[in-house]
N, C-alpha and C positions, 0 to 999 in steps of 0.2 A: 504494500500500500504506500501512498504518497502522503507525507505530512508537509504542509506549507508553513514556513516560519517567516514572519514579516518583522523587519527591523529598520532602523535608520539607514542601514546599508542597502536596503531593498528587500526583495522576497527571494528566499531560497527554497527549493523543493527537495526533500530528503526521502529516499526510499527506505522503508523499514518493514519489519515483520511484526505481527501482533505480539509475539513473545519477546521481542527486544525490550530492553529496559530504557527508562528515561535517560539514564547515563549513556547508553549506547547512542541515543538520539543526539545528546549534547556533543559527543565525540564526532559524529558525522557533520554536525553544524559547524564545528571548529575547523573542518576542512575548507570551509568557505571564508571564514574570518576568525581572527585570533582574539578579538576584543572580548573581555569578560562580560557575561550577560546572565540574565535570569529569565527563565521561561514563565510565561503567564498566559491565561486564557483570554484576557482582555487587553486592549491596547494601552490602557492607563496603568497597567501593572498589577491590578487587583486580581484575585482568584488565581493564585499560583498553581503550578503543576505539581501534583503529588509524586513522590518517588514510587517506583514499582515498574510495571510493564506498560506497554502501549495499550494493551487490552484492558488492564485493570483500571486505567484512567478513562476508559470508554471512548477512546479516540478511534475514528474510522477513516476510511480513505477520503483524502481531500481536507482533513481537519486543518484549521487555521490556528496557529499559535503565534505568540508575540515574544520577541527577544528584547528585553528591556536593558538598555545600556546605561552606565553611569553618565551623568551629564557631561557633555563635551567629548565623549568617546565614540567617534564615528570614523570608520576607515573604509576604504574600498574593498570589496570582496575579492578573493583570490580567483583566478581563472582556472576552474576545475573542469570546464567543459559541460557543467550542469546548466540547466535552464534557469538562470538567476536573473533578477532585476537589479542591475548595478546603477549607482548614481552617476549621472553624466557630468563631466567637467564643465559643461556649458551652463550650469545652473546659476552662474553669476550674471547671466543676461538679465537686463532690466525686466522685472515682473510688471506686466501691464496693470495699471490701476483699474481698468475695466473688469478684469478677472476678480480683483478684490471686491469690487462693487457688487457683481452678480453673486459671488460666493456668500456675501453678507445679507442677501435678500431671500425671501421665500420664493419669489419667482412665479407665483400662481397668477392665473388670469382672472381678474375680478369680474363679477357679473352683477347686474342690478336686479332689483325685485321685479318679477314677472307677474302676469295675470293669473298664473297657476299657483302662486304662493298664497297660502291660507294662514300664515303665522304673523306674529307681530313684527315690528321694525327691528327688534333686537335679536331676532332669531334667523336661522337659515334652513334651507331645505335643498333637495336635489336640483331644484330648478334655478336657484340663485347662489349656491355655494361656489367658491372659486374653483376653476379648473386647473389641472396640472399643465405645465407648459408644453407637454408633448401630447395633449389630447388630440386624437386623430380627427374627430368631428370638427373641432374648432379650426384646425389647420386646413381642412378641406374647404370649409366655408370661406376662409380668408384667402384661399388660393396659394397657400404656402407649401411648396413642393419638398423643401428640405428643412429638417429640424436644425435649430442652432446647436452648436457643439455642447453648450452647457445643458440645454434641454435634453439632448441625446444621452449625455452622461447621467443625468438624473433619471431618465427613463430606465436605464440599466439598474439603477439602485432604487427603483420604485418611488422616485420622487423624494426620498429621504436625504436631507443634507448631511446628516451625520454618517451615513453609510455610503462610502465612496465606491465607485465602480472599478477603479484601478485598471484602466485601459493600458494595454501595452502594444507596441507595433508588432505586426506579425513576424514570426521567426521561422524561416524555412531551411534552417541548417540541420544537418544530420547530427543526432545526439551521439557524442563520442566522449569516453568509451561507453558502450552499451553494457547493461548489467546482465544480459542473458548469456554472455560468454562467447559469442561468435566473433570472428575476426573483424576488426574495425573497417569501416567504409574506406575504399571502395571494394574490398574483398568480401564483405558481408554486410547484410542489412536485414532488419526485421520490422515488425509492425510497431515495436516500442521505440525504436530509434529513428525511423524514417519520418520525414516532415509531413505535416498535414496536407491534404489535398487543397488545391487552389481553385476557388470558384469566383468568376468575375460577375459582379453585380453592381448596380448603381449605388453609390454611397448615400446613406440616409441623412447625413448631416453636412453642414458647412461650418468651418471654423470662423470664417468671416462672411457675414450675410449681405453686406452692402458696401459699395465704394462710392465715395463722393469727393468732389474737389471744392476746396474752400472758396475759390474764386474762378470764374470762367476764363479769366485771362491766362491762367496756367495752361489750359489746353490750347488757346489761341497762340500763345508764345511758342509752345512746343511744336505746333503745326507750321509755324512760320518758316522753319528750315526746309520742310518738304515743299511748301508752296513756292519758295524762291529757287530751289535747286532740283526738285523732283527726286531727291535721294531720301532713303528711309532714315529714321532717327530713333535713338534709344535713350532712355533716361531712368534714373532711380527716383522713386517717389519717397519723400520724407513727410511725416505727419504723425498722427496718433490714432489710437483706437478708442472708440466711445460706445456707450450703450445704443442699441438700435431698437426702439420700442415697437416698430412695425412687426417684428418677429419676437415671440416670447424668448427672453434671455438672449436676445440677438446682439451682435457686435458689428459695428461699421468701421471702416477705415476712412479717415479724413486726410486728404492730401493737402499739405500746406506749401510745398515747394517741390520742384523737379530739378534734379541735378543731371546735366548731360555730360558724361565723362568723355575723355579723348576717344574718338571713334572714326572709322572710315565707312561711309555709306555709299550705296549705289541705288539704282532703281529697283533692285530685287532683294538686296540683303544689306546687312550692317555688321561690322566687326568692331567689337568693343575692346579698348586697350587693356582694361583690367576688370576682373570680377572677383569678389571675395572668395578666397580659397584656391584661386588659380595660380599655378606656379609659372615662373618665367615671365611675369608681367613687367613692363618697364617701371623702374624705380620711381620716376616722376608721377606716373599714373597711380601707383600705390599710395605715395605720399599725399597726393591731391585728394584721393578718396577718403583717407584717414582724416585729413584736415576738414573736409566737408562733414564727416561724421561727428567730429568734435564740435564744430560750429552748430550743427543741428541739435546735438545733445544739450549744448548751452542754452538753446532756445526752447528746450522741453520737447524736442521732436526726435524721431528715430526712423531708421530705414524700414518702411512698411511694404515696399513692393517695387515693381519695375513696370515701365510703360514703353511701348515701341509702336511704330507705324507699319502698316502694310497697305499702302495706298497706290493705286494705279489710275491715272486720269483716263476717263472713257473716251476722250477725243472730241467731245461735243463742245468744248470751250465754254461750258456753263458752270464749271466748278464741280461737276459730278464725278464720282469715282466708280470703278468697277466693283461689283459685289463678288468677291472671291470666296468668302467663307460662308457656307450655308449648309442646310441639311443634306444636300445631294453632293457636296464636295468634302469639306473638312472644316473644323473650327480651330484646331491646334495641330501644328505639324509635330513630327516626332522630335525634331531638334529643339523646338520650343518647349515641349514637354520635359525633355531631359534637362534643359537649362533651368526651367522652373523648379524641377525636383532638386537640382543641385543647390539652388539658392534657398529652398525651403530647408534642406538639411543643414545649411550654414546658419540659418536663423530659425531654430525650432521654437515651438510653442510650449511654454511652461504651464503645467496643469497639475493641480492636486489630485485630479482624477486618475493620473497615470502612475503606475508602480515605479517607473524611473523618473517621475516628475516631468517627463517630456513626452508629448504626443502631437504629431502633425506640425503644422506651422501656420502662422497668420500672414505669411508673406503672400502678397497679392500680385498676380500677373494681369496686366491690362494691355489690350491691343486696340489700336485705332485703325479701323478698316471700313470698307463700304458696307452699307446695309441694303437689303432688298426692299424696294419700295414699289407700290402700285400706282401708276400714273392715272 
């Protein structure tokens, strides 16, 4: 059976037998970290684990225990090849105030008294009580196709703020070494060490629900380069994240400035001099991007996304452009998807709902292109 142990270092899964003692369990946990700890049944340290066997304590498969460390004693878990949730070094990234705001609210959808209510003004019933932020009937009535990230996380934990969902990114690595005794991959594999099957489906939630620009001149100035040269343009968007009340527990990205780094553009493509995490970039481009980031931080802004053009004049000399991206062609190219993924990995989303405290990214990708219109 598997016993899960959650600690400030993350979550470790330990394989034990019912006849194993609690001391055997502690020894296996120490293979993942060496910090002194006390096992408890509750995260606050109360209701400690009794000595004896796994079976005598009434623990079953999937049991969750908590390792309580002394204050200040937190270290990274050792790489044992087990499926553990290790803390990420990028947790020093600025935690968004919008997450703190939503985590401190109940998040339910208020409803007013209806004609079906037969109670007094100080009471509630099924017709007027607040709805959960993931209520499917409400979302369908409002035409909301995707849950907000916070609403999705609460739906996994049944809407209870105290019970966290602990999301983790999917892991498709082969577990090594396997406890069944066969040769390690690629010489051997079994159902216990092979990764889970991959099923493609539409994502139920969005981490950022809306994008808006603080001033329309931001777009006009950005488009000015294409209007004068016909070459495509790329820029980094700096701004902040704020609550978006149109979607329950929603988040919107507000763009306050666009920085256009050194780049070479043509009618069909654009090559950027430097992107975060890219090796071999020109030193002046790296220094300039860092300088812009420091200036933005001093203004209370941060890098929230990227914007680029994909515009082709239709030749009518009326200012109209060709509609290239639609349901019968494509919306995002493979190169754009890879670049967006790279940027999202560089700027992850910090969330208390994730075992590693990191899940997805708030980094937004925006493309300016032609739309399909009916004359």
